[in-house]
Structures are given as structure tokens and as C-alpha cells.
C-alpha positions in Angstrom: -230.6 -28.7 -6.8 -232.2 -25.6 -6.5 -230.4 -24.6 -3.1 -227.4 -24.0 -4.4 -228.1 -22.4 -7.9 -229.6 -20.0 -5.9 -226.5 -19.8 -4.0 -224.3 -20.0 -6.9 -226.2 -17.1 -8.1 -225.8 -14.7 -4.9 -221.7 -15.7 -5.2 -221.7 -14.9 -8.9 -223.9 -11.4 -8.7 -221.3 -10.6 -5.9 -218.0 -11.4 -7.6 -219.5 -9.5 -10.4 -220.6 -6.5 -8.2 -216.6 -6.6 -6.6 -215.5 -6.4 -10.6 -214.8 -10.0 -11.3 -216.1 -11.7 -14.6 -217.8 -14.8 -13.2 -220.3 -16.9 -15.2 -222.7 -19.1 -13.2 -224.2 -22.2 -14.9 -226.9 -23.6 -11.9 -224.2 -24.8 -9.5 -221.2 -24.2 -11.3 -219.4 -20.9 -11.0 -216.9 -20.5 -14.1 -214.3 -17.8 -13.8 -212.3 -16.9 -16.9 -208.9 -15.7 -15.2 -208.0 -18.3 -13.8 -209.9 -20.6 -16.0 -211.0 -22.5 -13.3 -214.7 -23.8 -12.1 -216.1 -23.9 -8.7 -219.1 -26.2 -8.0 -221.3 -25.0 -5.3 -222.6 -27.3 -2.8 -224.4 -27.4 0.6 -223.5 -30.6 2.2 -225.6 -32.3 5.3 -222.4 -30.8 7.5 -223.0 -27.4 6.1 -226.6 -27.5 7.0 -225.9 -29.3 10.3 -223.4 -26.5 10.9 -225.0 -23.7 10.2 -228.4 -25.8 12.4 -225.9 -25.7 15.9 -224.0 -21.9 15.1 -227.9 -21.1 15.4 -228.1 -23.1 18.5 -225.1 -22.2 20.2 -226.5 -18.8 19.9 -229.2 -19.0 20.7 -227.9 -21.3 24.0 -225.8 -17.8 24.7 -228.8 -15.7 24.5 -230.5 -18.1 27.1 -227.6 -17.5 29.5 -227.4 -13.6 29.5 -231.4 -13.7 29.4 -231.0 -16.0 32.7 -228.1 -14.1 34.5 -229.6 -11.2 34.3 -233.4 -12.2 35.1 -234.8 -11.3 31.8 -237.9 -13.4 30.8 -238.5 -14.1 27.1 -241.6 -15.4 25.5 -241.0 -17.8 22.4 -242.2 -16.4 20.3 -238.6 -14.3 20.6 -236.0 -17.3 20.5 -238.2 -18.4 17.1 -237.0 -14.5 16.1 -234.0 -14.4 17.1 -233.2 -17.9 15.7 -234.9 -17.8 12.4 -231.9 -14.0 12.4 -229.7 -16.2 13.7 -230.6 -19.2 11.0 -230.1 -16.2 8.1 -227.0 -14.8 9.0 -224.8 -18.0 9.3 -226.8 -19.3 5.6 -225.9 -15.8 4.4 -222.8 -15.7 6.7 -222.0 -19.3 4.7 -222.7 -17.4 1.3 -220.0 -14.8 1.6 -217.6 -17.4 2.9 -218.2 -19.1 -0.8 -218.2 -15.2 -2.6 -215.1 -14.5 -0.4 -212.6 -17.6 -1.4 -213.5 -17.2 -4.6 -212.3 -13.7 -4.7 -209.8 -14.5 -2.9 -208.3 -16.5 -5.2 -208.6 -14.8 -8.3 -207.8 -11.0 -7.5 -205.3 -11.7 -3.9 -203.7 -15.2 -4.3 -204.0 -14.8 -8.5 -199.8 -15.2 -9.1 -200.0 -18.3 -6.7 -203.5 -19.7 -6.8 -202.3 -23.2 -7.4 -200.9 -23.3 -4.2 -204.4 -22.5 -3.1 -206.6 -24.8 -4.5 -204.2 -27.5 -3.3 -204.6 -27.1 0.3 -208.5 -25.9 -1.0 -210.0 -27.5 2.8 -207.3 -25.8 4.8 -208.2 -22.5 3.1 -211.5 -22.9 2.7 -211.7 -23.3 6.5 -209.7 -20.6 7.6 -212.2 -18.8 5.9 -214.7 -20.2 7.0 -214.2 -20.4 10.8 -213.3 -16.8 10.5 -216.2 -16.1 9.4 -218.8 -17.4 11.2 -217.2 -16.4 14.4 -217.7 -13.6 13.2 -221.3 -13.6 12.4 -221.6 -15.3 16.1 -220.0 -12.1 18.0 -221.8 -9.7 15.6 -225.3 -11.4 16.7 -224.4 -11.8 20.3 -223.3 -8.0 20.4 -226.5 -6.9 18.8 -229.2 -9.7 20.6 -226.8 -7.7 24.5 -227.4 -4.5 23.2 -231.1 -5.0 22.6 -231.1 -6.9 25.7 -229.6 -5.0 28.2 -231.2 -2.1 28.3 -234.7 -3.1 27.7 -235.7 -0.1 26.6 -236.0 -1.2 22.8 -238.8 -3.4 22.8 -238.7 -6.5 20.7 -242.5 -7.1 19.1 -242.3 -10.8 20.4 -242.0 -8.9 24.4 
């Protein structure tokens, strides 16, 4: 799939930039130091998760704006939604990068233990990164809306 190949290309570029030699072929990333291949998949669950996280972020912004009496236009919510979606999508890409990087560089002596418990390992990193992205987006939105000295282009 083109989306998965694009994500694999980004992840492999990040891994190469961090000093870990990898090769990417389509949606497959091969790590020679581990002698293991990783298949990049963007499942329906991941897409639903990204959309739900974006919705939750927009809902939190709407609650803050309602409590403070700030009126936002639809275009502002659309712009914040697009920014949230892009942020959560790239946090998902960063999750894939961190999983492979941690296995290859940090946990390499015992990587087979993490591969056996891959789902738990993946969820720990994923939840941490998505929560961090949520807080980053929420705090930056709060900073923009709190003072209203910085006008959003769609106000």
C-alpha cells in the first residue's frame, strides 16, 4: 500500500539518520544488526485511534473555549483538527521509529524478549507518545487561546 510504503520510508530515514543501518523495500524494513524484518502496517484500528485522538483533542479545545467564553469559527476548528490529525499521525510514525530503535540500540542484548512480548512493548510506547502529543497540542492551543493576543488566521 502506498501509505505504508511512505511511512516505512520515513521510519527508515529516521533510523538511518540516528546511525542505525536499515533498508526499506516497500512496507518492509530490514534491520541487519537484529537480522529481523519489520512490516509497517496501518490498520483500521490505528486510523480509528488517530481520528479518536483528534476528536478528543478538539473536544477539549471546545470545552476550554466554551468555559472561557471564546467564540471560534468552524474554520478554526478545522485548522486545529487538521493540525491534530497530522500531529497524531506523525506521533504514530515516531512510535514505529522508537520501537525499532529501542530494540536495535538499547535492548539489543535481550531483544528477543521484547519481540516475544511485542504487543505490550508496542502499546507502552504508543500510549506514551500519543499522550505526550495530546498534551503538546492541548497546551499549545491553550497558550494561543488564553491570551488572545496572537490571532489565529481563521478567527
